[in-house]
N, C-alpha and C positions, 0 to 999 in steps of 0.2 A: 401408731399413733394421734396424735392430736394436732390439730391443724390450728393454728399461730398466724400472730396481726402480720409479722412477718412470710407466711405462708400465701396468704388472700392480697397480702400487699405486688410480692413475686409472681402470684398468678394475673394477678392482672396487665403489669406490669407488659411481663410476656405477654402478654392478649396484642397489650398498646404497642408492642414492639413489631405485634407479627403482622396488623394489622397499616401502621406506618409501612412497614416494609412490604405490604403486597398494594400502597397505592403507589410508592416510589417506582416500582416497577410497569406500573400502568400508566401511570406519568411517564417511563420513563420511553412507553415505543405507545405515540400516537404524534398523529402528523399520515404524512404520502405520504403512503409508499412504507408502512406504523402495521403492529398488525389493530390497536385499538383506533377508531375516530374521537372527537374532542368530543359527541357528547359520549359515544359510549365513558370515557374517562370521566366527568359530571356526575354519569350513574351511579357510575361502581363510589366513587365518589360520593354519593350519599348512601346508603350502603356501609362501604367501609364503616367509614358515620358513625349512623348508627350501633352499626352490633360492637362500634367502645365506646360508644355512652353507656349499652349496653350488662356489660363487662362493667365497670361505675354503676352503675348503678345496684345490681348485684356485689360489690363487694364494698361499696358503703351499706347497706343491710346488713351480707357477712357481719363485718365489723362492728359495728353497734348490737348482732347478737352477740358476740360474744365476749363482748370490754361489759353486758348485762352480765351475760352466763360467770364473768369471773373476781369482776371488781370486787372487792370486801365493800369502797362506799354506795354499791345502787342499789333501787326496795331490791330483787328476788337477795341474793346477800347476805343481804345487813337482817330479813326474816325468816332466811333458811340457813344454818349453819351450816348442815348436813341434811344433805340429798342420802332416799335409799338405794340409786340405781347410777350402772358410774353412762352420765352423758345425758340428768336430764334436767341438768340445772343451763346444757346449748337447748330444752325440748324447749324446757318452760319462758327462757328465755325469748326466743324465738315465738314463743303465744302470748304473754306479754306486748313482743311488739309488733303480733299479729293483728289481723278488721273479725273479725267477727262473723263476717263474714267470708267464707277462703276464696269462695269464685275473685273477691275482686281487687288489686294490688295495691299499694299503699304506698301514697310515693316514698321513691327515699331519693328520687333525681334528685331534690334540690339543698342544698347545703344547708340555705336556712332553717329549711321543713326541717330533715336531722339533726338541725344543730339544737332543738326546740326536741326532738322527739327526748335525743340526750338528757337534755335537761330536766327532762321530769322523773327521766328513769334511774338517772346513775346524779344526776345534781353538779352543779357545777364546775366544781373541779374537776374537767376531764380532758385528752388528748383534745377534743374536736375547739378546743375555744384557742388551735394555733392556728387554723387558719383565721387570716390577712383578713383585710377586708375587700384587698386588687384580688383575690381570692375565688370568694366569694363574688362577686360582679364576674369576675370572664365567666363560674361556676354557669352564673343565671345567663345570661349573654349564649352560653352550650346551648342549654337546654332550651330557649328560644329558637337556635338553630333547626338541635332538633326535628320540636311539635312542627313544624314545616317541613320540615322529612318527614316524621311518621299521622299527620293528619290532616294537613293542610288544612282546616278550617282560614275559614275569616278574619276568626282574630288573631289565629297563627301565622296566619300569612302576611297580617299589617302586622304585625310583631317584631319580622321575619326580617321585615325590609326597610322599618323602625331601626333596628336595629343596624343593619347592615348601612346605611348610614352611620352611623355616628361614631365615634372612634372605641376601638382603636381601629375599624379597616379603614372608616369611612368613603361608602362610595360616595361618585357624586354621578348627578340625576341621566349622565350620559349612562352609564352602567348596571344603571336602576332596567331601560330596556329591556322587554324579554329576559333577563335574569330569572335562573333555578342555581335552585343550596348548590348542586355541583356544581352551577360554575361556580360561585360564586366561592367557593371551596376550594378550587383547582386555579379558577385562572384571576386572583387578586390577592394580592399578599401583605404580610405582616409582621415589618424589619424584615426585611429578606426572604421571610416564608412564608410560604404556599398557606391559604387560610384552616385548612388542613393536617398541616404540621404544626400548625403555627397551636390547634387545637386540643389535638391529639397531645400536641406537652403542656398545652393547659392543665390534661384531664394527670399527666405524672405530676406533672407535682403537688399537684393533690394531694395523692396520694400519698407521695415524702414523707410533706408536712404531717400528713398523718402518722404515719406509722413509716416516722422517720427512718 
């Protein structure tokens, strides 16, 4: 059975739910006499967030490939009316959207980058235009947080600290001393939720906008 956009969305949502549940279990067992220490929670939060983000990247990439393979307005279907073998459209769509150097991964996590790629291959009328500016900004913030976990370069860390001090997080200078990404996500809140939970909710919201 062919994979649908709903299948892709539900797979991501299941992963995000699992990640959020695992975080909740850890957060509920932290402190004196509990299984986890606060540093344990901080480190676990970073790993769980990175896992959720990785699946978000995969979802976006696979969704764009699926659309290119099936959308009659896209450059693939407009040029090829009939494919010789089953699955050829998906394989060609992946090749079109891929990189000539197969050892390198093209970025998919940024909505801005993905939207530009989508417009180039699917035209101006597509599902991705439903993404709102606040959603773009939210995902862009999460990417900066992800970078601070993934490679910890000077620029990534500077971008993360700048993001942490701006809305919606608005951490005061007193909270920046000794800050780690894990402590940032688990010890601070936005709208009554931990930043970790707020971040997962943002990815879930974007996925549901792309595939209602």
